[in-house]
PQR file of N, CA, C, O and H, with PARSE charges and radii, in Angstrom:
ATOM      1  N   MET A   1      47.698 128.140  40.314 -0.4000 1.5000
ATOM      2  CA  MET A   1      48.463 127.878  41.501 -0.0000 2.0000
ATOM      3  C   MET A   1      49.821 128.543  41.363  0.5500 1.7000
ATOM      4  O   MET A   1      50.757 127.960  40.816 -0.5500 1.4000
ATOM      5  N   ALA A   2      49.918 129.718  41.841 -0.4000 1.5000
ATOM      6  CA  ALA A   2      51.179 130.455  41.787 -0.0000 2.0000
ATOM      7  C   ALA A   2      52.196 129.783  42.686  0.5500 1.7000
ATOM      8  O   ALA A   2      51.904 129.391  43.815 -0.5500 1.4000
ATOM      9  H   ALA A   2      49.158 130.192  42.285  0.4000 1.0000
ATOM     10  N   GLY A   3      53.383 129.664  42.157 -0.4000 1.5000
ATOM     11  CA  GLY A   3      54.470 129.083  42.935 -0.0000 2.0000
ATOM     12  C   GLY A   3      54.507 127.564  42.967  0.5500 1.7000
ATOM     13  O   GLY A   3      55.416 126.967  43.543 -0.5500 1.4000
ATOM     14  H   GLY A   3      53.621 129.983  41.239  0.4000 1.0000
ATOM     15  N   ALA A   4      53.531 126.955  42.355 -0.4000 1.5000
ATOM     16  CA  ALA A   4      53.500 125.480  42.325 -0.0000 2.0000
ATOM     17  C   ALA A   4      54.540 124.978  41.321  0.5500 1.7000
ATOM     18  O   ALA A   4      54.762 125.596  40.280 -0.5500 1.4000
ATOM     19  H   ALA A   4      52.793 127.440  41.887  0.4000 1.0000
ATOM     20  N   ASP A   5      55.160 123.869  41.644 -0.4000 1.5000
ATOM     21  CA  ASP A   5      56.144 123.271  40.750 -0.0000 2.0000
ATOM     22  C   ASP A   5      55.402 122.327  39.815  0.5500 1.7000
ATOM     23  O   ASP A   5      54.927 121.279  40.252 -0.5500 1.4000
ATOM     24  H   ASP A   5      54.979 123.367  42.490  0.4000 1.0000
ATOM     25  N   HIS A   6      55.293 122.677  38.542 -0.4000 1.5000
ATOM     26  CA  HIS A   6      54.571 121.891  37.570 -0.0000 2.0000
ATOM     27  C   HIS A   6      55.450 120.942  36.821  0.5500 1.7000
ATOM     28  O   HIS A   6      54.954 120.237  35.942 -0.5500 1.4000
ATOM     29  H   HIS A   6      55.679 123.528  38.188  0.4000 1.0000
ATOM     30  N   SER A   7      56.739 120.875  37.115 -0.4000 1.5000
ATOM     31  CA  SER A   7      57.626 119.954  36.414 -0.0000 2.0000
ATOM     32  C   SER A   7      57.385 118.542  36.972  0.5500 1.7000
ATOM     33  O   SER A   7      57.235 118.349  38.178 -0.5500 1.4000
ATOM     34  H   SER A   7      57.142 121.448  37.829  0.4000 1.0000
ATOM     35  N   ILE A   8      57.355 117.587  36.076 -0.4000 1.5000
ATOM     36  CA  ILE A   8      57.163 116.212  36.479 -0.0000 2.0000
ATOM     37  C   ILE A   8      58.421 115.435  36.102  0.5500 1.7000
ATOM     38  O   ILE A   8      58.798 115.347  34.933 -0.5500 1.4000
ATOM     39  H   ILE A   8      57.477 117.743  35.096  0.4000 1.0000
ATOM     40  N   ASP A   9      59.057 114.875  37.135 -0.4000 1.5000
ATOM     41  CA  ASP A   9      60.242 114.070  36.908 -0.0000 2.0000
ATOM     42  C   ASP A   9      59.806 112.652  36.623  0.5500 1.7000
ATOM     43  O   ASP A   9      58.898 112.136  37.274 -0.5500 1.4000
ATOM     44  H   ASP A   9      58.751 114.947  38.084  0.4000 1.0000
ATOM     45  N   SER A  10      60.437 112.024  35.664 -0.4000 1.5000
ATOM     46  CA  SER A  10      60.106 110.629  35.381 -0.0000 2.0000
ATOM     47  C   SER A  10      61.397 109.868  35.200  0.5500 1.7000
ATOM     48  O   SER A  10      62.434 110.428  34.843 -0.5500 1.4000
ATOM     49  H   SER A  10      61.175 112.443  35.135  0.4000 1.0000
ATOM     50  N   GLU A  11      61.308 108.573  35.457 -0.4000 1.5000
ATOM     51  CA  GLU A  11      62.436 107.668  35.352 -0.0000 2.0000
ATOM     52  C   GLU A  11      62.025 106.571  34.389  0.5500 1.7000
ATOM     53  O   GLU A  11      60.886 106.107  34.432 -0.5500 1.4000
ATOM     54  H   GLU A  11      60.466 108.118  35.747  0.4000 1.0000
ATOM     55  N   VAL A  12      62.927 106.153  33.528 -0.4000 1.5000
ATOM     56  CA  VAL A  12      62.639 105.113  32.531 -0.0000 2.0000
ATOM     57  C   VAL A  12      63.458 103.848  32.820  0.5500 1.7000
ATOM     58  O   VAL A  12      64.680 103.902  32.957 -0.5500 1.4000
ATOM     59  H   VAL A  12      63.852 106.530  33.493  0.4000 1.0000
ATOM     60  N   LEU A  13      62.777 102.743  32.906 -0.4000 1.5000
ATOM     61  CA  LEU A  13      63.407 101.446  33.098 -0.0000 2.0000
ATOM     62  C   LEU A  13      63.015 100.553  31.906  0.5500 1.7000
ATOM     63  O   LEU A  13      62.055 100.857  31.198 -0.5500 1.4000
ATOM     64  H   LEU A  13      61.785 102.699  32.794  0.4000 1.0000
ATOM     65  N   GLU A  14      63.736  99.482  31.690 -0.4000 1.5000
ATOM     66  CA  GLU A  14      63.380  98.519  30.651 -0.0000 2.0000
ATOM     67  C   GLU A  14      63.378  97.128  31.227  0.5500 1.7000
ATOM     68  O   GLU A  14      64.196  96.790  32.083 -0.5500 1.4000
ATOM     69  H   GLU A  14      64.516  99.235  32.265  0.4000 1.0000
ATOM     70  N   HIS A  15      62.443  96.317  30.748 -0.4000 1.5000
ATOM     71  CA  HIS A  15      62.316  94.934  31.215 -0.0000 2.0000
ATOM     72  C   HIS A  15      61.710  94.087  30.083  0.5500 1.7000
ATOM     73  O   HIS A  15      60.573  94.313  29.669 -0.5500 1.4000
ATOM     74  H   HIS A  15      61.778  96.592  30.053  0.4000 1.0000
ATOM     75  N   LEU A  16      62.483  93.113  29.594 -0.4000 1.5000
ATOM     76  CA  LEU A  16      62.044  92.204  28.531 -0.0000 2.0000
ATOM     77  C   LEU A  16      61.522  92.948  27.297  0.5500 1.7000
ATOM     78  O   LEU A  16      60.544  92.527  26.679 -0.5500 1.4000
ATOM     79  H   LEU A  16      63.406  92.929  29.930  0.4000 1.0000
ATOM     80  N   GLY A  17      62.171  94.035  26.952 -0.4000 1.5000
ATOM     81  CA  GLY A  17      61.794  94.782  25.757 -0.0000 2.0000
ATOM     82  C   GLY A  17      60.743  95.858  25.993  0.5500 1.7000
ATOM     83  O   GLY A  17      60.501  96.695  25.124 -0.5500 1.4000
ATOM     84  H   GLY A  17      62.966  94.377  27.454  0.4000 1.0000
ATOM     85  N   TYR A  18      60.117  95.835  27.171 -0.4000 1.5000
ATOM     86  CA  TYR A  18      59.118  96.852  27.537 -0.0000 2.0000
ATOM     87  C   TYR A  18      59.783  98.056  28.163  0.5500 1.7000
ATOM     88  O   TYR A  18      60.802  97.917  28.841 -0.5500 1.4000
ATOM     89  H   TYR A  18      60.314  95.155  27.877  0.4000 1.0000
ATOM     90  N   GLN A  19      59.235  99.220  27.954 -0.4000 1.5000
ATOM     91  CA  GLN A  19      59.691 100.424  28.602 -0.0000 2.0000
ATOM     92  C   GLN A  19      58.742 100.753  29.735  0.5500 1.7000
ATOM     93  O   GLN A  19      57.523 100.739  29.562 -0.5500 1.4000
ATOM     94  H   GLN A  19      58.407  99.333  27.404  0.4000 1.0000
ATOM     95  N   ILE A  20      59.309 101.053  30.904 -0.4000 1.5000
ATOM     96  CA  ILE A  20      58.525 101.413  32.057 -0.0000 2.0000
ATOM     97  C   ILE A  20      58.886 102.840  32.419  0.5500 1.7000
ATOM     98  O   ILE A  20      60.021 103.109  32.814 -0.5500 1.4000
ATOM     99  H   ILE A  20      60.299 101.064  31.045  0.4000 1.0000
ATOM    100  N   ARG A  21      57.947 103.753  32.294 -0.4000 1.5000
ATOM    101  CA  ARG A  21      58.180 105.160  32.640 -0.0000 2.0000
ATOM    102  C   ARG A  21      57.516 105.424  33.981  0.5500 1.7000
ATOM    103  O   ARG A  21      56.290 105.381  34.085 -0.5500 1.4000
ATOM    104  H   ARG A  21      57.025 103.535  31.973  0.4000 1.0000
ATOM    105  N   LEU A  22      58.301 105.691  34.996 -0.4000 1.5000
ATOM    106  CA  LEU A  22      57.805 105.941  36.342 -0.0000 2.0000
ATOM    107  C   LEU A  22      57.653 107.426  36.595  0.5500 1.7000
ATOM    108  O   LEU A  22      58.553 108.208  36.290 -0.5500 1.4000
ATOM    109  H   LEU A  22      59.297 105.726  34.912  0.4000 1.0000
ATOM    110  N   THR A  23      56.517 107.819  37.153 -0.4000 1.5000
ATOM    111  CA  THR A  23      56.240 109.203  37.472 -0.0000 2.0000
ATOM    112  C   THR A  23      55.615 109.282  38.847  0.5500 1.7000
ATOM    113  O   THR A  23      54.733 108.484  39.163 -0.5500 1.4000
ATOM    114  H   THR A  23      55.786 107.183  37.401  0.4000 1.0000
ATOM    115  N   HIS A  24      56.043 110.217  39.672 -0.4000 1.5000
ATOM    116  CA  HIS A  24      55.435 110.437  40.988 -0.0000 2.0000
ATOM    117  C   HIS A  24      54.355 111.505  40.797  0.5500 1.7000
ATOM    118  O   HIS A  24      54.651 112.637  40.415 -0.5500 1.4000
ATOM    119  H   HIS A  24      56.760 110.866  39.416  0.4000 1.0000
ATOM    120  N   ALA A  25      53.105 111.133  41.067 -0.4000 1.5000
ATOM    121  CA  ALA A  25      51.985 112.061  40.876 -0.0000 2.0000
ATOM    122  C   ALA A  25      51.196 112.155  42.160  0.5500 1.7000
ATOM    123  O   ALA A  25      50.481 111.223  42.527 -0.5500 1.4000
ATOM    124  H   ALA A  25      52.865 110.213  41.377  0.4000 1.0000
ATOM    125  N   GLY A  26      51.319 113.247  42.827 -0.4000 1.5000
ATOM    126  CA  GLY A  26      50.584 113.454  44.086 -0.0000 2.0000
ATOM    127  C   GLY A  26      51.036 112.440  45.124  0.5500 1.7000
ATOM    128  O   GLY A  26      52.210 112.384  45.489 -0.5500 1.4000
ATOM    129  H   GLY A  26      51.900 114.005  42.529  0.4000 1.0000
ATOM    130  N   LEU A  27      50.069 111.623  45.602 -0.4000 1.5000
ATOM    131  CA  LEU A  27      50.371 110.624  46.612 -0.0000 2.0000
ATOM    132  C   LEU A  27      50.708 109.255  46.037  0.5500 1.7000
ATOM    133  O   LEU A  27      51.027 108.336  46.791 -0.5500 1.4000
ATOM    134  H   LEU A  27      49.115 111.668  45.305  0.4000 1.0000
ATOM    135  N   GLU A  28      50.645 109.101  44.723 -0.4000 1.5000
ATOM    136  CA  GLU A  28      50.868 107.831  44.109 -0.0000 2.0000
ATOM    137  C   GLU A  28      51.960 107.858  43.055  0.5500 1.7000
ATOM    138  O   GLU A  28      52.373 108.921  42.593 -0.5500 1.4000
ATOM    139  H   GLU A  28      50.386 109.848  44.111  0.4000 1.0000
ATOM    140  N   TRP A  29      52.417 106.678  42.686 -0.4000 1.5000
ATOM    141  CA  TRP A  29      53.345 106.510  41.575 -0.0000 2.0000
ATOM    142  C   TRP A  29      52.590 105.916  40.410  0.5500 1.7000
ATOM    143  O   TRP A  29      51.696 105.090  40.596 -0.5500 1.4000
ATOM    144  H   TRP A  29      52.081 105.815  43.062  0.4000 1.0000
ATOM    145  N   ILE A  30      52.945 106.331  39.212 -0.4000 1.5000
ATOM    146  CA  ILE A  30      52.315 105.804  38.010 -0.0000 2.0000
ATOM    147  C   ILE A  30      53.421 105.203  37.154  0.5500 1.7000
ATOM    148  O   ILE A  30      54.457 105.824  36.919 -0.5500 1.4000
ATOM    149  H   ILE A  30      53.671 107.002  39.061  0.4000 1.0000
ATOM    150  N   ALA A  31      53.176 103.977  36.693 -0.4000 1.5000
ATOM    151  CA  ALA A  31      54.094 103.299  35.783 -0.0000 2.0000
ATOM    152  C   ALA A  31      53.365 103.163  34.459  0.5500 1.7000
ATOM    153  O   ALA A  31      52.332 102.497  34.387 -0.5500 1.4000
ATOM    154  H   ALA A  31      52.334 103.472  36.884  0.4000 1.0000
ATOM    155  N   ALA A  32      53.892 103.790  33.401 -0.4000 1.5000
ATOM    156  CA  ALA A  32      53.349 103.624  32.066 -0.0000 2.0000
ATOM    157  C   ALA A  32      54.226 102.576  31.365  0.5500 1.7000
ATOM    158  O   ALA A  32      55.415 102.792  31.133 -0.5500 1.4000
ATOM    159  H   ALA A  32      54.731 104.331  33.459  0.4000 1.0000
ATOM    160  N   VAL A  33      53.601 101.430  31.033 -0.4000 1.5000
ATOM    161  CA  VAL A  33      54.334 100.268  30.509 -0.0000 2.0000
ATOM    162  C   VAL A  33      53.940  99.989  29.081  0.5500 1.7000
ATOM    163  O   VAL A  33      52.752  99.857  28.785 -0.5500 1.4000
ATOM    164  H   VAL A  33      52.635 101.255  31.221  0.4000 1.0000
ATOM    165  N   ALA A  34      54.916  99.896  28.176 -0.4000 1.5000
ATOM    166  CA  ALA A  34      54.594  99.631  26.766 -0.0000 2.0000
ATOM    167  C   ALA A  34      55.797  99.113  26.027  0.5500 1.7000
ATOM    168  O   ALA A  34      56.944  99.381  26.384 -0.5500 1.4000
ATOM    169  H   ALA A  34      55.881 100.004  28.417  0.4000 1.0000
ATOM    170  N   LEU A  35      55.502  98.358  24.977 -0.4000 1.5000
ATOM    171  CA  LEU A  35      56.497  98.013  23.978 -0.0000 2.0000
ATOM    172  C   LEU A  35      56.695  99.230  23.078  0.5500 1.7000
ATOM    173  O   LEU A  35      55.829 100.105  23.047 -0.5500 1.4000
ATOM    174  H   LEU A  35      54.570  98.141  24.687  0.4000 1.0000
ATOM    175  N   PRO A  36      57.786  99.313  22.358 -0.5600 1.5000
ATOM    176  CA  PRO A  36      57.985 100.458  21.452  0.2800 2.0000
ATOM    177  C   PRO A  36      56.809 100.569  20.461  0.5500 1.7000
ATOM    178  O   PRO A  36      56.338  99.567  19.924 -0.5500 1.4000
ATOM    179  N   LYS A  37      56.366 101.769  20.242 -0.4000 1.5000
ATOM    180  CA  LYS A  37      55.283 102.118  19.301 -0.0000 2.0000
ATOM    181  C   LYS A  37      53.947 101.545  19.669  0.5500 1.7000
ATOM    182  O   LYS A  37      53.101 101.344  18.797 -0.5500 1.4000
ATOM    183  H   LYS A  37      56.750 102.583  20.679  0.4000 1.0000
ATOM    184  N   GLN A  38      53.725 101.271  20.961 -0.4000 1.5000
ATOM    185  CA  GLN A  38      52.430 100.818  21.442 -0.0000 2.0000
ATOM    186  C   GLN A  38      51.893 101.765  22.512  0.5500 1.7000
ATOM    187  O   GLN A  38      52.657 102.469  23.173 -0.5500 1.4000
ATOM    188  H   GLN A  38      54.412 101.434  21.669  0.4000 1.0000
ATOM    189  N   ARG A  39      50.577 101.774  22.674 -0.4000 1.5000
ATOM    190  CA  ARG A  39      49.989 102.581  23.724 -0.0000 2.0000
ATOM    191  C   ARG A  39      50.332 101.992  25.079  0.5500 1.7000
ATOM    192  O   ARG A  39      50.292 100.773  25.245 -0.5500 1.4000
ATOM    193  H   ARG A  39      49.956 101.203  22.138  0.4000 1.0000
ATOM    194  N   PRO A  40      50.668 102.827  26.050 -0.5600 1.5000
ATOM    195  CA  PRO A  40      51.035 102.274  27.349  0.2800 2.0000
ATOM    196  C   PRO A  40      49.834 101.837  28.200  0.5500 1.7000
ATOM    197  O   PRO A  40      48.715 102.335  28.074 -0.5500 1.4000
ATOM    198  N   THR A  41      50.143 100.887  29.060 -0.4000 1.5000
ATOM    199  CA  THR A  41      49.220 100.492  30.123 -0.0000 2.0000
ATOM    200  C   THR A  41      49.643 101.263  31.360  0.5500 1.7000
ATOM    201  O   THR A  41      50.830 101.306  31.683 -0.5500 1.4000
ATOM    202  H   THR A  41      51.052 100.483  29.162  0.4000 1.0000
ATOM    203  N   LEU A  42      48.696 101.871  32.055 -0.4000 1.5000
ATOM    204  CA  LEU A  42      49.017 102.659  33.238 -0.0000 2.0000
ATOM    205  C   LEU A  42      48.768 101.817  34.499  0.5500 1.7000
ATOM    206  O   LEU A  42      47.718 101.195  34.656 -0.5500 1.4000
ATOM    207  H   LEU A  42      47.732 101.836  31.793  0.4000 1.0000
ATOM    208  N   ILE A  43      49.756 101.818  35.378 -0.4000 1.5000
ATOM    209  CA  ILE A  43      49.680 101.071  36.620 -0.0000 2.0000
ATOM    210  C   ILE A  43      49.942 102.066  37.750  0.5500 1.7000
ATOM    211  O   ILE A  43      50.921 102.811  37.714 -0.5500 1.4000
ATOM    212  H   ILE A  43      50.610 102.323  35.250  0.4000 1.0000
ATOM    213  N   MET A  44      49.067 102.073  38.747 -0.4000 1.5000
ATOM    214  CA  MET A  44      49.242 102.982  39.884 -0.0000 2.0000
ATOM    215  C   MET A  44      49.561 102.187  41.139  0.5500 1.7000
ATOM    216  O   MET A  44      49.078 101.073  41.337 -0.5500 1.4000
ATOM    217  H   MET A  44      48.272 101.467  38.776  0.4000 1.0000
ATOM    218  N   ALA A  45      50.402 102.802  41.990 -0.4000 1.5000
ATOM    219  CA  ALA A  45      50.816 102.159  43.260 -0.0000 2.0000
ATOM    220  C   ALA A  45      51.143 103.239  44.275  0.5500 1.7000
ATOM    221  O   ALA A  45      51.405 104.384  43.908 -0.5500 1.4000
ATOM    222  H   ALA A  45      50.795 103.707  41.829  0.4000 1.0000
ATOM    223  N   PRO A  46      51.128 102.881  45.540 -0.5600 1.5000
ATOM    224  CA  PRO A  46      51.397 103.871  46.590  0.2800 2.0000
ATOM    225  C   PRO A  46      52.866 104.279  46.725  0.5500 1.7000
ATOM    226  O   PRO A  46      53.172 105.331  47.285 -0.5500 1.4000
ATOM    227  N   ASP A  47      53.779 103.438  46.208 -0.4000 1.5000
ATOM    228  CA  ASP A  47      55.195 103.786  46.302 -0.0000 2.0000
ATOM    229  C   ASP A  47      55.935 103.294  45.066  0.5500 1.7000
ATOM    230  O   ASP A  47      55.403 102.500  44.289 -0.5500 1.4000
ATOM    231  H   ASP A  47      53.530 102.583  45.753  0.4000 1.0000
ATOM    232  N   ARG A  48      57.142 103.760  44.892 -0.4000 1.5000
ATOM    233  CA  ARG A  48      57.958 103.455  43.711 -0.0000 2.0000
ATOM    234  C   ARG A  48      58.196 101.966  43.556  0.5500 1.7000
ATOM    235  O   ARG A  48      58.011 101.414  42.471 -0.5500 1.4000
ATOM    236  H   ARG A  48      57.574 104.405  45.523  0.4000 1.0000
ATOM    237  N   GLU A  49      58.608 101.309  44.638 -0.4000 1.5000
ATOM    238  CA  GLU A  49      58.921  99.875  44.578 -0.0000 2.0000
ATOM    239  C   GLU A  49      57.720  99.060  44.179  0.5500 1.7000
ATOM    240  O   GLU A  49      57.849  98.120  43.395 -0.5500 1.4000
ATOM    241  H   GLU A  49      58.759 101.757  45.519  0.4000 1.0000
ATOM    242  N   ALA A  50      56.529  99.398  44.705 -0.4000 1.5000
ATOM    243  CA  ALA A  50      55.303  98.699  44.361 -0.0000 2.0000
ATOM    244  C   ALA A  50      54.965  98.908  42.907  0.5500 1.7000
ATOM    245  O   ALA A  50      54.525  97.972  42.239 -0.5500 1.4000
ATOM    246  H   ALA A  50      56.424 100.162  45.342  0.4000 1.0000
ATOM    247  N   ALA A  51      55.160 100.127  42.387 -0.4000 1.5000
ATOM    248  CA  ALA A  51      54.880 100.404  40.983 -0.0000 2.0000
ATOM    249  C   ALA A  51      55.789  99.552  40.075  0.5500 1.7000
ATOM    250  O   ALA A  51      55.328  98.994  39.080 -0.5500 1.4000
ATOM    251  H   ALA A  51      55.517 100.887  42.929  0.4000 1.0000
ATOM    252  N   ILE A  52      57.057  99.458  40.419 -0.4000 1.5000
ATOM    253  CA  ILE A  52      57.982  98.652  39.622 -0.0000 2.0000
ATOM    254  C   ILE A  52      57.602  97.189  39.692  0.5500 1.7000
ATOM    255  O   ILE A  52      57.593  96.507  38.667 -0.5500 1.4000
ATOM    256  H   ILE A  52      57.432  99.911  41.228  0.4000 1.0000
ATOM    257  N   ALA A  53      57.284  96.682  40.896 -0.4000 1.5000
ATOM    258  CA  ALA A  53      56.897  95.287  41.032 -0.0000 2.0000
ATOM    259  C   ALA A  53      55.651  94.963  40.238  0.5500 1.7000
ATOM    260  O   ALA A  53      55.587  93.917  39.592 -0.5500 1.4000
ATOM    261  H   ALA A  53      57.292  97.236  41.728  0.4000 1.0000
ATOM    262  N   LYS A  54      54.650  95.846  40.272 -0.4000 1.5000
ATOM    263  CA  LYS A  54      53.425  95.627  39.534 -0.0000 2.0000
ATOM    264  C   LYS A  54      53.696  95.673  38.038  0.5500 1.7000
ATOM    265  O   LYS A  54      53.118  94.890  37.284 -0.5500 1.4000
ATOM    266  H   LYS A  54      54.702  96.696  40.797  0.4000 1.0000
ATOM    267  N   ALA A  55      54.553  96.567  37.599 -0.4000 1.5000
ATOM    268  CA  ALA A  55      54.889  96.658  36.165 -0.0000 2.0000
ATOM    269  C   ALA A  55      55.588  95.377  35.712  0.5500 1.7000
ATOM    270  O   ALA A  55      55.246  94.834  34.662 -0.5500 1.4000
ATOM    271  H   ALA A  55      55.023  97.204  38.211  0.4000 1.0000
ATOM    272  N   TYR A  56      56.544  94.892  36.471 -0.4000 1.5000
ATOM    273  CA  TYR A  56      57.250  93.648  36.135 -0.0000 2.0000
ATOM    274  C   TYR A  56      56.263  92.473  36.086  0.5500 1.7000
ATOM    275  O   TYR A  56      56.317  91.645  35.177 -0.5500 1.4000
ATOM    276  H   TYR A  56      56.822  95.333  37.325  0.4000 1.0000
ATOM    277  N   GLU A  57      55.367  92.415  37.070 -0.4000 1.5000
ATOM    278  CA  GLU A  57      54.381  91.339  37.113 -0.0000 2.0000
ATOM    279  C   GLU A  57      53.459  91.396  35.867  0.5500 1.7000
ATOM    280  O   GLU A  57      53.162  90.366  35.261 -0.5500 1.4000
ATOM    281  H   GLU A  57      55.323  93.088  37.809  0.4000 1.0000
ATOM    282  N   TRP A  58      53.024  92.592  35.507 -0.4000 1.5000
ATOM    283  CA  TRP A  58      52.164  92.749  34.309 -0.0000 2.0000
ATOM    284  C   TRP A  58      52.911  92.283  33.066  0.5500 1.7000
ATOM    285  O   TRP A  58      52.349  91.568  32.236 -0.5500 1.4000
ATOM    286  H   TRP A  58      53.266  93.428  35.999  0.4000 1.0000
ATOM    287  N   ILE A  59      54.165  92.679  32.932 -0.4000 1.5000
ATOM    288  CA  ILE A  59      54.981  92.287  31.762 -0.0000 2.0000
ATOM    289  C   ILE A  59      55.109  90.779  31.699  0.5500 1.7000
ATOM    290  O   ILE A  59      54.981  90.196  30.622 -0.5500 1.4000
ATOM    291  H   ILE A  59      54.622  93.260  33.606  0.4000 1.0000
ATOM    292  N   GLU A  60      55.359  90.135  32.826 -0.4000 1.5000
ATOM    293  CA  GLU A  60      55.525  88.685  32.857 -0.0000 2.0000
ATOM    294  C   GLU A  60      54.241  87.963  32.405  0.5500 1.7000
ATOM    295  O   GLU A  60      54.326  86.852  31.882 -0.5500 1.4000
ATOM    296  H   GLU A  60      55.463  90.608  33.701  0.4000 1.0000
ATOM    297  N   LEU A  61      53.088  88.550  32.589 -0.4000 1.5000
ATOM    298  CA  LEU A  61      51.820  87.928  32.205 -0.0000 2.0000
ATOM    299  C   LEU A  61      51.459  88.125  30.747  0.5500 1.7000
ATOM    300  O   LEU A  61      50.512  87.506  30.262 -0.5500 1.4000
ATOM    301  H   LEU A  61      53.018  89.453  33.014  0.4000 1.0000
ATOM    302  N   GLN A  62      52.188  88.972  30.034 -0.4000 1.5000
ATOM    303  CA  GLN A  62      51.886  89.213  28.648 -0.0000 2.0000
ATOM    304  C   GLN A  62      52.378  88.067  27.765  0.5500 1.7000
ATOM    305  O   GLN A  62      53.435  87.489  28.016 -0.5500 1.4000
ATOM    306  H   GLN A  62      52.958  89.475  30.428  0.4000 1.0000
ATOM    307  N   PRO A  63      51.596  87.744  26.724 -0.5600 1.5000
ATOM    308  CA  PRO A  63      52.038  86.683  25.809  0.2800 2.0000
ATOM    309  C   PRO A  63      53.304  87.098  25.076  0.5500 1.7000
ATOM    310  O   PRO A  63      53.459  88.262  24.708 -0.5500 1.4000
ATOM    311  N   ARG A  64      54.176  86.183  24.872 -0.4000 1.5000
ATOM    312  CA  ARG A  64      55.433  86.456  24.165 -0.0000 2.0000
ATOM    313  C   ARG A  64      55.286  86.264  22.691  0.5500 1.7000
ATOM    314  O   ARG A  64      54.834  85.206  22.253 -0.5500 1.4000
ATOM    315  H   ARG A  64      54.050  85.237  25.171  0.4000 1.0000
ATOM    316  N   SER A  65      55.646  87.235  21.916 -0.4000 1.5000
ATOM    317  CA  SER A  65      55.640  87.035  20.469 -0.0000 2.0000
ATOM    318  C   SER A  65      56.792  86.116  20.098  0.5500 1.7000
ATOM    319  O   SER A  65      57.847  86.147  20.731 -0.5500 1.4000
ATOM    320  H   SER A  65      56.013  88.094  22.272  0.4000 1.0000
ATOM    321  N   GLY A  66      56.595  85.320  19.097 -0.4000 1.5000
ATOM    322  CA  GLY A  66      57.644  84.400  18.683 -0.0000 2.0000
ATOM    323  C   GLY A  66      57.551  83.026  19.350  0.5500 1.7000
ATOM    324  O   GLY A  66      58.228  82.082  18.942 -0.5500 1.4000
ATOM    325  H   GLY A  66      55.738  85.295  18.583  0.4000 1.0000
ATOM    326  N   LYS A  67      56.709  82.925  20.377 -0.4000 1.5000
ATOM    327  CA  LYS A  67      56.502  81.601  21.000 -0.0000 2.0000
ATOM    328  C   LYS A  67      55.239  81.026  20.448  0.5500 1.7000
ATOM    329  O   LYS A  67      54.218  81.710  20.375 -0.5500 1.4000
ATOM    330  H   LYS A  67      56.160  83.692  20.708  0.4000 1.0000
ATOM    331  N   SER A  68      55.291  79.762  20.052 -0.4000 1.5000
ATOM    332  CA  SER A  68      54.084  79.114  19.566 -0.0000 2.0000
ATOM    333  C   SER A  68      53.244  78.617  20.728  0.5500 1.7000
ATOM    334  O   SER A  68      53.804  78.226  21.752 -0.5500 1.4000
ATOM    335  H   SER A  68      56.120  79.207  20.111  0.4000 1.0000
ATOM    336  N   PRO A  69      51.897  78.617  20.610 -0.5600 1.5000
ATOM    337  CA  PRO A  69      51.046  78.218  21.703  0.2800 2.0000
ATOM    338  C   PRO A  69      51.071  76.707  22.003  0.5500 1.7000
ATOM    339  O   PRO A  69      50.490  76.286  23.003 -0.5500 1.4000
ATOM    340  N   SER A  70      51.718  75.888  21.177 -0.4000 1.5000
ATOM    341  CA  SER A  70      51.719  74.440  21.427 -0.0000 2.0000
ATOM    342  C   SER A  70      52.799  74.005  22.379  0.5500 1.7000
ATOM    343  O   SER A  70      52.916  72.817  22.678 -0.5500 1.4000
ATOM    344  H   SER A  70      52.190  76.230  20.364  0.4000 1.0000
TER
END
């Protein structure tokens, strides 16, 4: 694809120790969510705000280390 812009801009946010890397890909936004040194979970959404909201919701559902189950 001559003349196509192949650069991908990404934005990095943090929430509760997780890193959220937002990327606009085609018609959707992708949020790669992970703790440091972990494989990311990919979340897709139609717009930036929805991707952030889904990423925050996913993070909130993760078990917290350091909390006992009792």
